[in-house]
N, CA and C atoms of all chains as a GROMACS GRO file, in nm:
protein
  588
    1MET      N    1   0.028  -2.513   1.192
    1MET     CA    2   0.066  -2.373   1.206
    1MET      C    3   0.096  -2.318   1.070
    2ASN      N    4   0.144  -2.401   0.980
    2ASN     CA    5   0.162  -2.336   0.847
    2ASN      C    6   0.031  -2.323   0.755
    3THR      N    7  -0.054  -2.399   0.795
    3THR     CA    8  -0.210  -2.379   0.738
    3THR      C    9  -0.266  -2.255   0.784
    4ILE      N   10  -0.220  -2.206   0.918
    4ILE     CA   11  -0.280  -2.057   0.951
    4ILE      C   12  -0.208  -1.960   0.889
    5LEU      N   13  -0.075  -1.975   0.850
    5LEU     CA   14  -0.011  -1.854   0.778
    5LEU      C   15  -0.059  -1.866   0.644
    6SER      N   16  -0.096  -1.975   0.573
    6SER     CA   17  -0.144  -1.983   0.441
    6SER      C   18  -0.285  -1.923   0.432
    7ALA      N   19  -0.355  -1.963   0.532
    7ALA     CA   20  -0.494  -1.900   0.524
    7ALA      C   21  -0.491  -1.756   0.550
    8ALA      N   22  -0.394  -1.717   0.630
    8ALA     CA   23  -0.389  -1.566   0.651
    8ALA      C   24  -0.334  -1.485   0.522
    9ILE      N   25  -0.241  -1.544   0.447
    9ILE     CA   26  -0.212  -1.505   0.330
    9ILE      C   27  -0.303  -1.485   0.223
   10TYR      N   28  -0.380  -1.601   0.217
   10TYR     CA   29  -0.512  -1.596   0.114
   10TYR      C   30  -0.598  -1.487   0.160
   11PHE      N   31  -0.622  -1.478   0.277
   11PHE     CA   32  -0.722  -1.369   0.322
   11PHE      C   33  -0.675  -1.242   0.286
   12ALA      N   34  -0.538  -1.220   0.319
   12ALA     CA   35  -0.501  -1.078   0.297
   12ALA      C   36  -0.490  -1.050   0.144
   13LEU      N   37  -0.464  -1.164   0.067
   13LEU     CA   38  -0.461  -1.133  -0.093
   13LEU      C   39  -0.608  -1.101  -0.126
   14ALA      N   40  -0.711  -1.178  -0.077
   14ALA     CA   41  -0.841  -1.144  -0.108
   14ALA      C   42  -0.882  -1.002  -0.079
   15CYS      N   43  -0.834  -0.954   0.043
   15CYS     CA   44  -0.850  -0.822   0.089
   15CYS      C   45  -0.793  -0.715  -0.009
   16PHE      N   46  -0.671  -0.748  -0.046
   16PHE     CA   47  -0.607  -0.651  -0.126
   16PHE      C   48  -0.666  -0.629  -0.267
   17ALA      N   49  -0.710  -0.756  -0.316
   17ALA     CA   50  -0.795  -0.759  -0.448
   17ALA      C   51  -0.905  -0.672  -0.432
   18LEU      N   52  -0.996  -0.704  -0.340
   18LEU     CA   53  -1.120  -0.618  -0.314
   18LEU      C   54  -1.076  -0.462  -0.304
   19ALA      N   55  -0.970  -0.431  -0.232
   19ALA     CA   56  -0.918  -0.294  -0.228
   19ALA      C   57  -0.885  -0.244  -0.348
   20MET      N   58  -0.810  -0.315  -0.432
   20MET     CA   59  -0.784  -0.256  -0.561
   20MET      C   60  -0.903  -0.253  -0.647
   21LEU      N   61  -1.000  -0.332  -0.639
   21LEU     CA   62  -1.131  -0.311  -0.709
   21LEU      C   63  -1.186  -0.181  -0.672
   22CYS      N   64  -1.201  -0.152  -0.544
   22CYS     CA   65  -1.259  -0.032  -0.500
   22CYS      C   66  -1.181   0.087  -0.558
   23ALA      N   67  -1.049   0.079  -0.556
   23ALA     CA   68  -0.953   0.190  -0.611
   23ALA      C   69  -0.991   0.195  -0.762
   24LEU      N   70  -1.004   0.090  -0.826
   24LEU     CA   71  -1.029   0.089  -0.975
   24LEU      C   72  -1.163   0.156  -1.002
   25ILE      N   73  -1.271   0.142  -0.934
   25ILE     CA   74  -1.383   0.187  -0.952
   25ILE      C   75  -1.381   0.351  -0.931
   26ARG      N   76  -1.322   0.389  -0.825
   26ARG     CA   77  -1.307   0.521  -0.815
   26ARG      C   78  -1.215   0.591  -0.920
   27LEU      N   79  -1.115   0.525  -0.975
   27LEU     CA   80  -1.046   0.572  -1.084
   27LEU      C   81  -1.126   0.592  -1.192
   28LEU      N   82  -1.220   0.494  -1.229
   28LEU     CA   83  -1.303   0.506  -1.356
   28LEU      C   84  -1.414   0.604  -1.342
   29ARG      N   85  -1.460   0.638  -1.206
   29ARG     CA   86  -1.583   0.710  -1.184
   29ARG      C   87  -1.555   0.846  -1.146
   30GLY      N   88  -1.424   0.870  -1.082
   30GLY     CA   89  -1.396   0.997  -1.009
   30GLY      C   90  -1.438   1.115  -1.082
   31PRO      N   91  -1.506   1.206  -1.007
   31PRO     CA   92  -1.557   1.329  -1.079
   31PRO      C   93  -1.445   1.430  -1.112
   32THR      N   94  -1.340   1.432  -1.050
   32THR     CA   95  -1.226   1.529  -1.083
   32THR      C   96  -1.113   1.464  -1.098
   33ALA      N   97  -1.008   1.530  -1.145
   33ALA     CA   98  -0.875   1.474  -1.164
   33ALA      C   99  -0.804   1.432  -1.033
   34GLU      N  100  -0.818   1.506  -0.941
   34GLU     CA  101  -0.751   1.474  -0.821
   34GLU      C  102  -0.793   1.333  -0.760
   35ASP      N  103  -0.926   1.315  -0.783
   35ASP     CA  104  -0.979   1.179  -0.736
   35ASP      C  105  -0.908   1.070  -0.802
   36ARG      N  106  -0.891   1.086  -0.939
   36ARG     CA  107  -0.835   0.984  -1.023
   36ARG      C  108  -0.667   0.972  -0.979
   37ILE      N  109  -0.611   1.074  -0.951
   37ILE     CA  110  -0.462   1.060  -0.903
   37ILE      C  111  -0.469   0.995  -0.765
   38LEU      N  112  -0.560   1.014  -0.670
   38LEU     CA  113  -0.562   0.972  -0.543
   38LEU      C  114  -0.597   0.824  -0.566
   39ALA      N  115  -0.686   0.781  -0.656
   39ALA     CA  116  -0.715   0.632  -0.672
   39ALA      C  117  -0.594   0.564  -0.731
   40LEU      N  118  -0.523   0.621  -0.816
   40LEU     CA  119  -0.375   0.568  -0.861
   40LEU      C  120  -0.287   0.551  -0.765
   41ASP      N  121  -0.277   0.644  -0.656
   41ASP     CA  122  -0.185   0.649  -0.549
   41ASP      C  123  -0.220   0.522  -0.460
   42THR      N  124  -0.354   0.491  -0.438
   42THR     CA  125  -0.388   0.403  -0.365
   42THR      C  126  -0.372   0.258  -0.422
   43LEU      N  127  -0.386   0.263  -0.564
   43LEU     CA  128  -0.363   0.148  -0.636
   43LEU      C  129  -0.226   0.090  -0.651
   44TYR      N  130  -0.135   0.196  -0.641
   44TYR     CA  131   0.000   0.130  -0.633
   44TYR      C  132   0.040   0.093  -0.500
   45ILE      N  133  -0.003   0.143  -0.410
   45ILE     CA  134   0.041   0.103  -0.262
   45ILE      C  135  -0.028  -0.042  -0.243
   46ASN      N  136  -0.154  -0.046  -0.298
   46ASN     CA  137  -0.214  -0.183  -0.270
   46ASN      C  138  -0.143  -0.306  -0.357
   47SER      N  139  -0.100  -0.253  -0.475
   47SER     CA  140  -0.017  -0.361  -0.550
   47SER      C  141   0.117  -0.386  -0.503
   48MET      N  142   0.173  -0.277  -0.436
   48MET     CA  143   0.291  -0.315  -0.373
   48MET      C  144   0.286  -0.419  -0.254
   49LEU      N  145   0.158  -0.394  -0.166
   49LEU     CA  146   0.141  -0.477  -0.064
   49LEU      C  147   0.112  -0.613  -0.116
   50THR      N  148   0.044  -0.626  -0.236
   50THR     CA  149   0.011  -0.758  -0.282
   50THR      C  150   0.146  -0.841  -0.327
   51ILE      N  151   0.242  -0.773  -0.378
   51ILE     CA  152   0.375  -0.817  -0.422
   51ILE      C  153   0.436  -0.876  -0.295
   52LEU      N  154   0.447  -0.786  -0.197
   52LEU     CA  155   0.512  -0.820  -0.068
   52LEU      C  156   0.452  -0.963  -0.009
   53MET      N  157   0.312  -0.955  -0.013
   53MET     CA  158   0.245  -1.078   0.022
   53MET      C  159   0.292  -1.214  -0.044
   54LEU      N  160   0.299  -1.195  -0.175
   54LEU     CA  161   0.341  -1.303  -0.262
   54LEU      C  162   0.483  -1.331  -0.214
   55GLY      N  163   0.562  -1.230  -0.182
   55GLY     CA  164   0.704  -1.260  -0.129
   55GLY      C  165   0.697  -1.340  -0.006
   56ILE      N  166   0.619  -1.313   0.081
   56ILE     CA  167   0.600  -1.381   0.204
   56ILE      C  168   0.564  -1.524   0.167
   57GLY      N  169   0.459  -1.545   0.083
   57GLY     CA  170   0.408  -1.676   0.063
   57GLY      C  171   0.505  -1.769   0.002
   58TYR      N  172   0.572  -1.723  -0.098
   58TYR     CA  173   0.673  -1.814  -0.170
   58TYR      C  174   0.803  -1.807  -0.110
   59GLY      N  175   0.824  -1.727   0.002
   59GLY     CA  176   0.952  -1.734   0.075
   59GLY      C  177   1.077  -1.682  -0.030
   60SER      N  178   1.067  -1.603  -0.107
   60SER     CA  179   1.162  -1.550  -0.206
   60SER      C  180   1.187  -1.412  -0.171
   61ALA      N  181   1.322  -1.367  -0.193
   61ALA     CA  182   1.362  -1.236  -0.164
   61ALA      C  183   1.350  -1.151  -0.291
   62ILE      N  184   1.329  -1.215  -0.395
   62ILE     CA  185   1.324  -1.123  -0.521
   62ILE      C  186   1.203  -1.015  -0.518
   63TYR      N  187   1.098  -1.070  -0.459
   63TYR     CA  188   0.973  -0.982  -0.452
   63TYR      C  189   0.993  -0.837  -0.381
   64PHE      N  190   1.099  -0.854  -0.287
   64PHE     CA  191   1.125  -0.720  -0.221
   64PHE      C  192   1.177  -0.622  -0.299
   65ASP      N  193   1.263  -0.657  -0.406
   65ASP     CA  194   1.312  -0.558  -0.501
   65ASP      C  195   1.207  -0.492  -0.600
   66ILE      N  196   1.116  -0.583  -0.624
   66ILE     CA  197   1.001  -0.529  -0.708
   66ILE      C  198   0.911  -0.430  -0.635
   67ALA      N  199   0.893  -0.470  -0.511
   67ALA     CA  200   0.802  -0.371  -0.429
   67ALA      C  201   0.887  -0.254  -0.414
   68LEU      N  202   0.991  -0.258  -0.386
   68LEU     CA  203   1.087  -0.126  -0.361
   68LEU      C  204   1.061  -0.035  -0.480
   69LEU      N  205   1.087  -0.100  -0.586
   69LEU     CA  206   1.092  -0.019  -0.717
   69LEU      C  207   0.943   0.027  -0.741
   70ILE      N  208   0.832  -0.056  -0.712
   70ILE     CA  209   0.704   0.004  -0.728
   70ILE      C  210   0.671   0.132  -0.635
   71ALA      N  211   0.734   0.123  -0.512
   71ALA     CA  212   0.713   0.227  -0.414
   71ALA      C  213   0.783   0.351  -0.474
   72LEU      N  214   0.907   0.337  -0.531
   72LEU     CA  215   0.979   0.445  -0.579
   72LEU      C  216   0.901   0.509  -0.696
   73PHE      N  217   0.875   0.418  -0.800
   73PHE     CA  218   0.827   0.504  -0.928
   73PHE      C  219   0.683   0.545  -0.910
   74GLY      N  220   0.602   0.472  -0.813
   74GLY     CA  221   0.470   0.524  -0.778
   74GLY      C  222   0.478   0.662  -0.719
   75PHE      N  223   0.562   0.686  -0.635
   75PHE     CA  224   0.572   0.810  -0.567
   75PHE      C  225   0.614   0.909  -0.671
   76VAL      N  226   0.706   0.885  -0.772
   76VAL     CA  227   0.749   0.982  -0.874
   76VAL      C  228   0.632   1.014  -0.952
   77GLY      N  229   0.564   0.906  -0.985
   77GLY     CA  230   0.436   0.927  -1.070
   77GLY      C  231   0.316   1.021  -1.024
   78SER      N  232   0.292   1.002  -0.893
   78SER     CA  233   0.194   1.061  -0.822
   78SER      C  234   0.235   1.203  -0.798
   79THR      N  235   0.350   1.228  -0.780
   79THR     CA  236   0.397   1.365  -0.744
   79THR      C  237   0.412   1.446  -0.877
   80ALA      N  238   0.442   1.387  -0.990
   80ALA     CA  239   0.447   1.453  -1.119
   80ALA      C  240   0.302   1.481  -1.152
   81MET      N  241   0.210   1.390  -1.141
   81MET     CA  242   0.077   1.424  -1.190
   81MET      C  243   0.013   1.527  -1.081
   82ALA      N  244   0.046   1.525  -0.959
   82ALA     CA  245  -0.010   1.638  -0.862
   82ALA      C  246   0.042   1.772  -0.906
   83LYS      N  247   0.187   1.764  -0.925
   83LYS     CA  248   0.250   1.888  -0.979
   83LYS      C  249   0.194   1.943  -1.093
   84PHE      N  250   0.164   1.856  -1.194
   84PHE     CA  251   0.106   1.897  -1.319
   84PHE      C  252  -0.024   1.979  -1.307
   85LEU      N  253  -0.116   1.921  -1.214
   85LEU     CA  254  -0.240   1.986  -1.170
   85LEU      C  255  -0.215   2.110  -1.100
   86LEU      N  256  -0.113   2.126  -1.017
   86LEU     CA  257  -0.106   2.241  -0.948
   86LEU      C  258  -0.033   2.358  -1.041
   87ARG      N  259   0.050   2.340  -1.106
   87ARG     CA  260   0.134   2.440  -1.186
   87ARG      C  261   0.114   2.435  -1.322
   88GLY      N  262   0.056   2.341  -1.394
   88GLY     CA  263   0.048   2.346  -1.539
   88GLY      C  264   0.164   2.271  -1.603
   89GLU      N  265   0.270   2.264  -1.541
   89GLU     CA  266   0.382   2.185  -1.605
   89GLU      C  267   0.459   2.112  -1.493
   90VAL      N  268   0.547   2.002  -1.522
   90VAL     CA  269   0.603   1.928  -1.428
   90VAL      C  270   0.726   1.966  -1.377
   91ILE      N  271   0.819   2.006  -1.486
   91ILE     CA  272   0.959   2.050  -1.447
   91ILE      C  273   0.962   2.200  -1.487
   92GLU      N  274   0.966   2.288  -1.391
   92GLU     CA  275   0.971   2.432  -1.420
   92GLU      C  276   1.104   2.481  -1.466
   93PRO      N  277   1.113   2.561  -1.553
   93PRO     CA  278   1.253   2.618  -1.594
   93PRO      C  279   1.306   2.722  -1.475
   94MET      N  280   0.092  -2.219  -0.156
   94MET     CA  281   0.188  -2.126  -0.095
   94MET      C  282   0.282  -2.211  -0.016
   95SER      N  283   0.421  -2.195  -0.030
   95SER     CA  284   0.495  -2.286   0.023
   95SER      C  285   0.567  -2.230   0.166
   96THR      N  286   0.485  -2.218   0.262
   96THR     CA  287   0.522  -2.173   0.385
   96THR      C  288   0.560  -2.294   0.471
   97ALA      N  289   0.681  -2.360   0.434
   97ALA     CA  290   0.710  -2.490   0.466
   97ALA      C  291   0.765  -2.500   0.611
   98ASP      N  292   0.856  -2.445   0.660
   98ASP     CA  293   0.915  -2.479   0.802
   98ASP      C  294   0.916  -2.351   0.865
   99ILE      N  295   0.814  -2.284   0.880
   99ILE     CA  296   0.808  -2.154   0.975
   99ILE      C  297   0.766  -2.199   1.121
  100PRO      N  298   0.847  -2.190   1.211
  100PRO     CA  299   0.800  -2.210   1.359
  100PRO      C  300   0.686  -2.140   1.395
  101LEU      N  301   0.611  -2.187   1.506
  101LEU     CA  302   0.483  -2.145   1.555
  101LEU      C  303   0.503  -2.009   1.604
  102TRP      N  304   0.607  -1.974   1.666
  102TRP     CA  305   0.626  -1.828   1.738
  102TRP      C  306   0.627  -1.720   1.627
  103ALA      N  307   0.680  -1.768   1.511
  103ALA     CA  308   0.674  -1.663   1.391
  103ALA      C  309   0.540  -1.671   1.320
  104ALA      N  310   0.485  -1.780   1.307
  104ALA     CA  311   0.374  -1.810   1.226
  104ALA      C  312   0.246  -1.730   1.281
  105LEU      N  313   0.213  -1.739   1.410
  105LEU     CA  314   0.098  -1.695   1.473
  105LEU      C  315   0.102  -1.539   1.466
  106PRO      N  316   0.210  -1.466   1.517
  106PRO     CA  317   0.206  -1.325   1.498
  106PRO      C  318   0.185  -1.275   1.352
  107ALA      N  319   0.269  -1.352   1.258
  107ALA     CA  320   0.260  -1.289   1.132
  107ALA      C  321   0.131  -1.311   1.059
  108ALA      N  322   0.058  -1.445   1.102
  108ALA     CA  323  -0.076  -1.449   1.061
  108ALA      C  324  -0.166  -1.330   1.094
  109LEU      N  325  -0.156  -1.301   1.236
  109LEU     CA  326  -0.251  -1.197   1.282
  109LEU      C  327  -0.210  -1.066   1.229
  110LEU      N  328  -0.085  -1.032   1.202
  110LEU     CA  329  -0.046  -0.898   1.141
  110LEU      C  330  -0.104  -0.892   0.997
  111LEU      N  331  -0.090  -1.013   0.915
  111LEU     CA  332  -0.143  -1.008   0.792
  111LEU      C  333  -0.282  -0.984   0.781
  112ILE      N  334  -0.362  -1.050   0.879
  112ILE     CA  335  -0.505  -1.030   0.867
  112ILE      C  336  -0.548  -0.879   0.905
  113CYS      N  337  -0.481  -0.826   1.005
  113CYS     CA  338  -0.498  -0.683   1.032
  113CYS      C  339  -0.463  -0.586   0.930
  114GLY      N  340  -0.348  -0.619   0.860
  114GLY     CA  341  -0.312  -0.527   0.757
  114GLY      C  342  -0.403  -0.539   0.641
  115GLY      N  343  -0.450  -0.661   0.593
  115GLY     CA  344  -0.548  -0.674   0.476
  115GLY      C  345  -0.686  -0.594   0.516
  116LEU      N  346  -0.726  -0.611   0.650
  116LEU     CA  347  -0.847  -0.544   0.671
  116LEU      C  348  -0.844  -0.401   0.678
  117LEU      N  349  -0.734  -0.351   0.723
  117LEU     CA  350  -0.704  -0.185   0.740
  117LEU      C  351  -0.698  -0.153   0.592
  118THR      N  352  -0.624  -0.210   0.504
  118THR     CA  353  -0.609  -0.160   0.376
  118THR      C  354  -0.743  -0.160   0.308
  119PHE      N  355  -0.822  -0.288   0.320
  119PHE     CA  356  -0.949  -0.284   0.242
  119PHE      C  357  -1.046  -0.177   0.288
  120LEU      N  358  -1.043  -0.154   0.424
  120LEU     CA  359  -1.134  -0.052   0.496
  120LEU      C  360  -1.088   0.104   0.436
  121GLY      N  361  -0.952   0.111   0.418
  121GLY     CA  362  -0.924   0.241   0.348
  121GLY      C  363  -0.959   0.257   0.217
  122SER      N  364  -0.949   0.152   0.144
  122SER     CA  365  -0.987   0.170  -0.025
  122SER      C  366  -1.144   0.176  -0.013
  123LEU      N  367  -1.215   0.116   0.078
  123LEU     CA  368  -1.369   0.114   0.074
  123LEU      C  369  -1.398   0.266   0.112
  124GLY      N  370  -1.321   0.331   0.213
  124GLY     CA  371  -1.358   0.464   0.233
  124GLY      C  372  -1.331   0.557   0.118
  125LEU      N  373  -1.213   0.524   0.033
  125LEU     CA  374  -1.196   0.593  -0.093
  125LEU      C  375  -1.315   0.603  -0.180
  126LEU      N  376  -1.382   0.466  -0.189
  126LEU     CA  377  -1.482   0.458  -0.275
  126LEU      C  378  -1.614   0.516  -0.221
  127ARG      N  379  -1.644   0.509  -0.086
  127ARG     CA  380  -1.778   0.542  -0.040
  127ARG      C  381  -1.782   0.694   0.005
  128LEU      N  382  -1.682   0.754   0.063
  128LEU     CA  383  -1.690   0.892   0.100
  128LEU      C  384  -1.735   0.992  -0.015
  129ASN      N  385  -1.789   1.103   0.014
  129ASN     CA  386  -1.862   1.185  -0.090
  129ASN      C  387  -1.814   1.301  -0.114
  130ASN      N  388  -1.693   1.336  -0.083
  130ASN     CA  389  -1.618   1.472  -0.097
  130ASN      C  390  -1.478   1.440  -0.126
  131PHE      N  391  -1.397   1.518  -0.201
  131PHE     CA  392  -1.272   1.494  -0.214
  131PHE      C  393  -1.182   1.513  -0.094
  132TYR      N  394  -1.213   1.621  -0.018
  132TYR     CA  395  -1.139   1.642   0.108
  132TYR      C  396  -1.177   1.540   0.220
  133ALA      N  397  -1.282   1.459   0.207
  133ALA     CA  398  -1.308   1.347   0.303
  133ALA      C  399  -1.241   1.218   0.247
  134ARG      N  400  -1.226   1.225   0.102
  134ARG     CA  401  -1.177   1.095   0.052
  134ARG      C  402  -1.024   1.083   0.060
  135ILE      N  403  -0.963   1.212   0.075
  135ILE     CA  404  -0.819   1.189   0.090
  135ILE      C  405  -0.759   1.136   0.223
  136HIS      N  406  -0.862   1.134   0.324
  136HIS     CA  407  -0.818   1.091   0.444
  136HIS      C  408  -0.806   0.922   0.430
  137ALA      N  409  -0.913   0.873   0.367
  137ALA     CA  410  -0.927   0.723   0.404
  137ALA      C  411  -0.815   0.645   0.335
  138PRO      N  412  -0.742   0.655   0.235
  138PRO     CA  413  -0.623   0.553   0.193
  138PRO      C  414  -0.514   0.573   0.280
  139THR      N  415  -0.494   0.675   0.363
  139THR     CA  416  -0.386   0.692   0.458
  139THR      C  417  -0.380   0.576   0.538
  140MET      N  418  -0.484   0.522   0.589
  140MET     CA  419  -0.492   0.411   0.686
  140MET      C  420  -0.428   0.297   0.609
  141GLY      N  421  -0.456   0.281   0.475
  141GLY     CA  422  -0.390   0.158   0.415
  141GLY      C  423  -0.240   0.186   0.405
  142SER      N  424  -0.210   0.302   0.353
  142SER     CA  425  -0.068   0.341   0.338
  142SER      C  426   0.027   0.344   0.464
  143THR      N  427  -0.022   0.367   0.566
  143THR     CA  428   0.065   0.364   0.680
  143THR      C  429   0.046   0.245   0.768
  144LEU      N  430  -0.083   0.219   0.831
  144LEU     CA  431  -0.094   0.093   0.913
  144LEU      C  432  -0.090  -0.033   0.840
  145GLY      N  433  -0.146  -0.046   0.727
  145GLY     CA  434  -0.153  -0.162   0.642
  145GLY      C  435  -0.007  -0.204   0.602
  146THR      N  436   0.068  -0.097   0.543
  146THR     CA  437   0.209  -0.125   0.504
  146THR      C  438   0.285  -0.164   0.632
  147GLY      N  439   0.264  -0.095   0.747
  147GLY     CA  440   0.346  -0.140   0.867
  147GLY      C  441   0.324  -0.266   0.908
  148CYS      N  442   0.186  -0.325   0.906
  148CYS     CA  443   0.159  -0.444   0.961
  148CYS      C  444   0.216  -0.550   0.853
  149VAL      N  445   0.195  -0.538   0.719
  149VAL     CA  446   0.258  -0.643   0.625
  149VAL      C  447   0.401  -0.628   0.630
  150LEU      N  448   0.475  -0.532   0.646
  150LEU     CA  449   0.609  -0.532   0.651
  150LEU      C  450   0.673  -0.596   0.781
  151LEU      N  451   0.603  -0.566   0.887
  151LEU     CA  452   0.633  -0.634   1.012
  151LEU      C  453   0.621  -0.790   0.996
  152ALA      N  454   0.515  -0.831   0.939
  152ALA     CA  455   0.510  -0.986   0.910
  152ALA      C  456   0.603  -1.027   0.817
  153SER      N  457   0.637  -0.949   0.727
  153SER     CA  458   0.754  -0.992   0.627
  153SER      C  459   0.884  -1.004   0.691
  154ILE      N  460   0.903  -0.921   0.792
  154ILE     CA  461   1.037  -0.921   0.864
  154ILE      C  462   1.036  -1.037   0.967
  155LEU      N  463   0.916  -1.074   1.022
  155LEU     CA  464   0.908  -1.190   1.109
  155LEU      C  465   0.940  -1.323   1.033
  156VAL      N  466   0.863  -1.339   0.916
  156VAL     CA  467   0.877  -1.451   0.828
  156VAL      C  468   1.017  -1.476   0.781
  157SER      N  469   1.083  -1.363   0.737
  157SER     CA  470   1.208  -1.378   0.674
  157SER      C  471   1.308  -1.412   0.780
  158SER      N  472   1.295  -1.353   0.901
  158SER     CA  473   1.389  -1.378   1.003
  158SER      C  474   1.374  -1.538   1.042
  159ALA      N  475   1.254  -1.580   1.058
  159ALA     CA  476   1.231  -1.716   1.092
  159ALA      C  477   1.293  -1.807   0.985
  160LEU      N  478   1.285  -1.771   0.865
  160LEU     CA  479   1.332  -1.863   0.756
  160LEU      C  480   1.486  -1.868   0.751
  161GLU      N  481   1.552  -1.740   0.770
  161GLU     CA  482   1.698  -1.739   0.761
  161GLU      C  483   1.779  -1.755   0.882
  162GLN      N  484   1.690  -1.761   0.992
  162GLN     CA  485   1.760  -1.804   1.136
  162GLN      C  486   1.849  -1.677   1.181
  163ARG      N  487   1.829  -1.562   1.126
  163ARG     CA  488   1.910  -1.449   1.162
  163ARG      C  489   1.806  -1.332   1.148
  164PRO      N  490   1.832  -1.219   1.210
  164PRO     CA  491   1.749  -1.108   1.190
  164PRO      C  492   1.753  -1.045   1.045
  165VAL      N  493   1.655  -1.037   0.978
  165VAL     CA  494   1.653  -0.976   0.837
  165VAL      C  495   1.566  -0.840   0.846
  166ILE      N  496   1.628  -0.732   0.833
  166ILE     CA  497   1.559  -0.605   0.857
  166ILE      C  498   1.553  -0.524   0.728
  167HIS      N  499   1.586  -0.577   0.603
  167HIS     CA  500   1.587  -0.476   0.496
  167HIS      C  501   1.453  -0.433   0.450
  168GLU      N  502   1.358  -0.503   0.484
  168GLU     CA  503   1.212  -0.455   0.468
  168GLU      C  504   1.190  -0.325   0.534
  169VAL      N  505   1.276  -0.264   0.627
  169VAL     CA  506   1.254  -0.150   0.690
  169VAL      C  507   1.260  -0.041   0.579
  170LEU      N  508   1.354  -0.067   0.477
  170LEU     CA  509   1.374   0.035   0.361
  170LEU      C  510   1.241   0.081   0.310
  171ILE      N  511   1.159  -0.012   0.282
  171ILE     CA  512   1.029   0.025   0.219
  171ILE      C  513   0.944   0.105   0.316
  172THR      N  514   0.941   0.059   0.443
  172THR     CA  515   0.870   0.133   0.541
  172THR      C  516   0.909   0.282   0.550
  173ILE      N  517   1.034   0.297   0.553
  173ILE     CA  518   1.104   0.458   0.565
  173ILE      C  519   1.063   0.518   0.447
  174LEU      N  520   1.066   0.465   0.320
  174LEU     CA  521   1.020   0.516   0.203
  174LEU      C  522   0.887   0.558   0.187
  175ILE      N  523   0.785   0.470   0.226
  175ILE     CA  524   0.657   0.501   0.239
  175ILE      C  525   0.626   0.606   0.329
  176LEU      N  526   0.666   0.610   0.458
  176LEU     CA  527   0.653   0.686   0.548
  176LEU      C  528   0.709   0.838   0.520
  177LEU      N  529   0.817   0.840   0.435
  177LEU     CA  530   0.867   0.959   0.382
  177LEU      C  531   0.783   1.018   0.262
  178THR      N  532   0.736   0.948   0.176
  178THR     CA  533   0.670   0.986   0.052
  178THR      C  534   0.518   0.998   0.063
  179ALA      N  535   0.446   0.938   0.154
  179ALA     CA  536   0.308   0.947   0.158
  179ALA      C  537   0.261   1.085   0.196
  180PRO      N  538   0.320   1.154   0.285
  180PRO     CA  539   0.276   1.294   0.318
  180PRO      C  540   0.300   1.382   0.212
  181VAL      N  541   0.404   1.370   0.150
  181VAL     CA  542   0.446   1.454   0.035
  181VAL      C  543   0.336   1.458  -0.077
  182THR      N  544   0.297   1.344  -0.111
  182THR     CA  545   0.204   1.312  -0.214
  182THR      C  546   0.059   1.377  -0.179
  183ALA      N  547   0.031   1.354  -0.035
  183ALA     CA  548  -0.107   1.398   0.003
  183ALA      C  549  -0.095   1.541   0.016
  184MET      N  550   0.004   1.598   0.047
  184MET     CA  551   0.012   1.754   0.062
  184MET      C  552  -0.011   1.819  -0.085
  185LEU      N  553   0.071   1.749  -0.175
  185LEU     CA  554   0.059   1.812  -0.312
  185LEU      C  555  -0.080   1.782  -0.380
  186LEU      N  556  -0.136   1.678  -0.342
  186LEU     CA  557  -0.281   1.652  -0.412
  186LEU      C  558  -0.362   1.764  -0.329
  187MET      N  559  -0.368   1.770  -0.207
  187MET     CA  560  -0.453   1.857  -0.139
  187MET      C  561  -0.421   2.008  -0.188
  188ARG      N  562  -0.311   2.051  -0.214
  188ARG     CA  563  -0.290   2.183  -0.273
  188ARG      C  564  -0.345   2.185  -0.407
  189ALA      N  565  -0.331   2.074  -0.486
  189ALA     CA  566  -0.387   2.082  -0.609
  189ALA      C  567  -0.542   2.094  -0.622
  190GLY      N  568  -0.601   2.010  -0.528
  190GLY     CA  569  -0.746   2.026  -0.507
  190GLY      C  570  -0.786   2.162  -0.465
  191MET      N  571  -0.724   2.236  -0.393
  191MET     CA  572  -0.758   2.366  -0.348
  191MET      C  573  -0.741   2.469  -0.453
  192PHE      N  574  -0.634   2.447  -0.520
  192PHE     CA  575  -0.608   2.528  -0.640
  192PHE      C  576  -0.718   2.523  -0.735
  193ARG      N  577  -0.754   2.408  -0.764
  193ARG     CA  578  -0.868   2.383  -0.880
  193ARG      C  579  -0.992   2.430  -0.827
  194ARG      N  580  -1.032   2.444  -0.696
  194ARG     CA  581  -1.144   2.481  -0.654
  194ARG      C  582  -1.163   2.625  -0.620
  195ARG      N  583  -1.068   2.706  -0.644
  195ARG     CA  584  -1.049   2.846  -0.617
  195ARG      C  585  -1.162   2.910  -0.714
  196ASP      N  586  -1.192   3.031  -0.656
  196ASP     CA  587  -1.303   3.111  -0.737
  196ASP      C  588  -1.226   3.247  -0.774
   0.00000   0.00000   0.00000
């Protein structure tokens, strides 16, 4: 049964690596700036899922905190860049 | 991977959820790569950020609860955070895209 879970973890890790590769190609190729921000948004969600997956695999609770921080700061970064595209500055007076 | 002593009732649904989550996330990112328009591309990664995250976090709750022999639900925090923040980011990006394409 544990081989089933290990195989599923490796499969999901491969899926997340391919997904991050797709997002990276879009980040490098994207024609407009919104595409690049969208690719960065996808990239941080995929990396958060990868770290959660490592936490499941190693049975450690430390990875949860890293995933929570990545989710928090990724949201702040994406929102700041989208706001910059929308208004020309991030924090308005 | 040290998935040492996880019982079968938790390992089988967790494996199924992990496979589903990985496939959904990969399909979402493939859509981000393959679709040909920004308004079409913004749809695809939402599948990874909602369904994929939900599947992986549910599997994480299952495995942690089976390891600790008690209900462990602190992963719900990440689910709530992602569910609250993903629409905000998508809405801001869409408004930025419409703003930059105006004539």
